[in-house]
DOVO-693563 format. One record per residue (C-alpha): residue number from 1; y, x, z; residue in one letter. Coordinates in steps of 0.2 Angstrom, whole numbers. Layout:
<lumtors>
{k = NUM | y = Y | x = X | z = Z | r = A}
...
</lumtors>
This chain:
<lumtors>
{k = 1 | y = -111 | x = 700 | z = 397 | r = M}
{k = 2 | y = -106 | x = 713 | z = 410 | r = Q}
{k = 3 | y = -112 | x = 726 | z = 400 | r = I}
{k = 4 | y = -102 | x = 721 | z = 385 | r = V}
{k = 5 | y = -87 | x = 719 | z = 395 | r = G}
{k = 6 | y = -90 | x = 738 | z = 400 | r = R}
{k = 7 | y = -93 | x = 744 | z = 386 | r = I}
{k = 8 | y = -77 | x = 737 | z = 377 | r = L}
{k = 9 | y = -68 | x = 743 | z = 393 | r = A}
{k = 10 | y = -74 | x = 760 | z = 391 | r = V}
{k = 11 | y = -70 | x = 759 | z = 372 | r = Y}
{k = 12 | y = -52 | x = 755 | z = 376 | r = L}
{k = 13 | y = -49 | x = 768 | z = 390 | r = V}
{k = 14 | y = -58 | x = 781 | z = 381 | r = L}
{k = 15 | y = -48 | x = 777 | z = 363 | r = T}
{k = 16 | y = -32 | x = 776 | z = 374 | r = A}
{k = 17 | y = -35 | x = 793 | z = 383 | r = L}
{k = 18 | y = -37 | x = 801 | z = 365 | r = A}
{k = 19 | y = -21 | x = 793 | z = 359 | r = A}
{k = 20 | y = -10 | x = 799 | z = 374 | r = A}
{k = 21 | y = -20 | x = 818 | z = 373 | r = V}
{k = 22 | y = -16 | x = 818 | z = 353 | r = L}
{k = 23 | y = 0 | x = 812 | z = 356 | r = L}
{k = 24 | y = 6 | x = 825 | z = 368 | r = I}
{k = 25 | y = -3 | x = 840 | z = 358 | r = V}
{k = 26 | y = 1 | x = 834 | z = 342 | r = T}
{k = 27 | y = 19 | x = 843 | z = 343 | r = P}
{k = 28 | y = 11 | x = 860 | z = 347 | r = L}
{k = 29 | y = -4 | x = 859 | z = 335 | r = T}
{k = 30 | y = 4 | x = 852 | z = 319 | r = H}
{k = 31 | y = 4 | x = 862 | z = 305 | r = D}
{k = 32 | y = 19 | x = 854 | z = 297 | r = G}
{k = 33 | y = 10 | x = 846 | z = 284 | r = S}
{k = 34 | y = 12 | x = 829 | z = 279 | r = P}
{k = 35 | y = -7 | x = 825 | z = 285 | r = D}
{k = 36 | y = -12 | x = 822 | z = 301 | r = Y}
{k = 37 | y = -30 | x = 822 | z = 299 | r = P}
{k = 38 | y = -36 | x = 818 | z = 317 | r = V}
{k = 39 | y = -24 | x = 805 | z = 318 | r = W}
{k = 40 | y = -31 | x = 797 | z = 302 | r = S}
{k = 41 | y = -50 | x = 796 | z = 311 | r = V}
{k = 42 | y = -41 | x = 789 | z = 326 | r = L}
{k = 43 | y = -31 | x = 776 | z = 319 | r = N}
{k = 44 | y = -48 | x = 767 | z = 314 | r = W}
{k = 45 | y = -53 | x = 768 | z = 332 | r = F}
{k = 46 | y = -37 | x = 761 | z = 337 | r = M}
{k = 47 | y = -36 | x = 748 | z = 325 | r = A}
{k = 48 | y = -51 | x = 739 | z = 334 | r = V}
{k = 49 | y = -45 | x = 743 | z = 350 | r = G}
{k = 50 | y = -28 | x = 733 | z = 345 | r = V}
{k = 51 | y = -37 | x = 719 | z = 339 | r = V}
{k = 52 | y = -47 | x = 719 | z = 355 | r = A}
{k = 53 | y = -31 | x = 719 | z = 366 | r = I}
{k = 54 | y = -22 | x = 705 | z = 355 | r = L}
{k = 55 | y = -38 | x = 694 | z = 358 | r = V}
{k = 56 | y = -40 | x = 699 | z = 377 | r = I}
{k = 57 | y = -23 | x = 697 | z = 381 | r = S}
{k = 58 | y = -23 | x = 681 | z = 371 | r = F}
{k = 59 | y = -39 | x = 672 | z = 380 | r = L}
{k = 60 | y = -30 | x = 679 | z = 396 | r = R}
{k = 61 | y = -14 | x = 670 | z = 393 | r = K}
{k = 62 | y = -22 | x = 653 | z = 388 | r = R}
{k = 63 | y = -34 | x = 654 | z = 402 | r = A}
{k = 64 | y = -18 | x = 655 | z = 415 | r = L}
{k = 65 | y = -10 | x = 641 | z = 405 | r = G}
{k = 66 | y = -24 | x = 630 | z = 408 | r = D}
{k = 67 | y = -24 | x = 633 | z = 425 | r = R}
{k = 68 | y = -12 | x = 624 | z = 440 | r = D}
{k = 69 | y = -6 | x = 634 | z = 454 | r = G}
{k = 70 | y = -4 | x = 651 | z = 447 | r = G}
{k = 71 | y = 9 | x = 661 | z = 455 | r = S}
{k = 72 | y = 25 | x = 667 | z = 444 | r = D}
{k = 73 | y = 21 | x = 684 | z = 446 | r = L}
{k = 74 | y = 5 | x = 683 | z = 438 | r = E}
{k = 75 | y = 11 | x = 673 | z = 423 | r = A}
{k = 76 | y = 25 | x = 686 | z = 421 | r = A}
{k = 77 | y = 13 | x = 700 | z = 421 | r = R}
{k = 78 | y = 0 | x = 689 | z = 408 | r = V}
{k = 79 | y = 15 | x = 685 | z = 398 | r = S}
{k = 80 | y = 22 | x = 703 | z = 397 | r = L}
{k = 81 | y = 4 | x = 709 | z = 391 | r = V}
{k = 82 | y = 3 | x = 696 | z = 380 | r = Y}
{k = 83 | y = 18 | x = 698 | z = 372 | r = Y}
{k = 84 | y = 17 | x = 717 | z = 371 | r = G}
{k = 85 | y = 1 | x = 716 | z = 363 | r = A}
{k = 86 | y = 9 | x = 706 | z = 348 | r = I}
{k = 87 | y = 22 | x = 719 | z = 346 | r = V}
{k = 88 | y = 9 | x = 733 | z = 348 | r = L}
{k = 89 | y = 0 | x = 723 | z = 334 | r = T}
{k = 90 | y = 14 | x = 723 | z = 321 | r = M}
{k = 91 | y = 20 | x = 741 | z = 326 | r = L}
{k = 92 | y = 2 | x = 747 | z = 323 | r = F}
{k = 93 | y = -4 | x = 738 | z = 307 | r = F}
{k = 94 | y = 13 | x = 741 | z = 298 | r = W}
{k = 95 | y = 12 | x = 761 | z = 302 | r = E}
{k = 96 | y = -5 | x = 761 | z = 298 | r = W}
{k = 97 | y = -5 | x = 752 | z = 281 | r = F}
{k = 98 | y = 10 | x = 764 | z = 277 | r = W}
{k = 99 | y = 0 | x = 779 | z = 281 | r = T}
{k = 100 | y = -14 | x = 772 | z = 269 | r = L}
{k = 101 | y = -2 | x = 769 | z = 255 | r = N}
{k = 102 | y = 12 | x = 783 | z = 259 | r = P}
{k = 103 | y = 20 | x = 781 | z = 242 | r = E}
{k = 104 | y = 26 | x = 764 | z = 245 | r = S}
{k = 105 | y = 41 | x = 770 | z = 256 | r = E}
{k = 106 | y = 51 | x = 785 | z = 252 | r = T}
{k = 107 | y = 67 | x = 794 | z = 256 | r = G}
{k = 108 | y = 74 | x = 789 | z = 274 | r = E}
{k = 109 | y = 61 | x = 776 | z = 278 | r = A}
{k = 110 | y = 48 | x = 789 | z = 279 | r = V}
{k = 111 | y = 57 | x = 797 | z = 293 | r = T}
{k = 112 | y = 57 | x = 782 | z = 304 | r = S}
{k = 113 | y = 38 | x = 782 | z = 304 | r = H}
{k = 114 | y = 43 | x = 799 | z = 318 | r = I}
{k = 115 | y = 49 | x = 787 | z = 329 | r = V}
{k = 116 | y = 40 | x = 771 | z = 327 | r = Y}
{k = 117 | y = 21 | x = 778 | z = 329 | r = F}
{k = 118 | y = 26 | x = 788 | z = 346 | r = P}
{k = 119 | y = 33 | x = 772 | z = 351 | r = L}
{k = 120 | y = 18 | x = 762 | z = 346 | r = M}
{k = 121 | y = 5 | x = 776 | z = 353 | r = D}
{k = 122 | y = 13 | x = 775 | z = 370 | r = S}
{k = 123 | y = 12 | x = 756 | z = 369 | r = L}
{k = 124 | y = -6 | x = 757 | z = 365 | r = F}
{k = 125 | y = -10 | x = 769 | z = 379 | r = V}
{k = 126 | y = -2 | x = 759 | z = 391 | r = V}
{k = 127 | y = -9 | x = 744 | z = 385 | r = L}
{k = 128 | y = -26 | x = 750 | z = 382 | r = G}
{k = 129 | y = -29 | x = 758 | z = 398 | r = L}
{k = 130 | y = -22 | x = 742 | z = 408 | r = S}
{k = 131 | y = -33 | x = 730 | z = 399 | r = I}
{k = 132 | y = -49 | x = 743 | z = 400 | r = G}
{k = 133 | y = -45 | x = 745 | z = 419 | r = R}
{k = 134 | y = -45 | x = 725 | z = 421 | r = R}
{k = 135 | y = -62 | x = 723 | z = 411 | r = I}
{k = 136 | y = -71 | x = 733 | z = 419 | r = W}
{k = 137 | y = -65 | x = 727 | z = 435 | r = R}
{k = 138 | y = -70 | x = 710 | z = 430 | r = K}
{k = 139 | y = -87 | x = 715 | z = 423 | r = A}
{k = 140 | y = -90 | x = 723 | z = 438 | r = G}
{k = 141 | y = -87 | x = 707 | z = 448 | r = G}
{k = 142 | y = -71 | x = 713 | z = 456 | r = A}
</lumtors>
């Protein structure tokens, strides 16, 4: 089971790092076209990561709720990650499905995606790195 945890941790961390780097360099490298080919590929990997983040944060929240004597700080951290994962999931899939069907929105709604994508990508990076690190440590017995 440790190997599965390590593989998932590496997957989340690498995907989060790729999203972080791409988020930073996209304004420098994008040619102004409406297409973002690298993001189109990365979004498929991120979709798997988002689902993993949601499931892992849910399981952790449920496990914490089953224990007695957990600290308030730990409960707050677990809840913050869990609710952040819910927000990430909603934003990611709304944005991603829109990119798969861009004709569904026109006008000013299209420009709102310029704001939501960086927000969602940033949240993915933070949660992906955080949960990936936690899984890595847990798989190692720490």
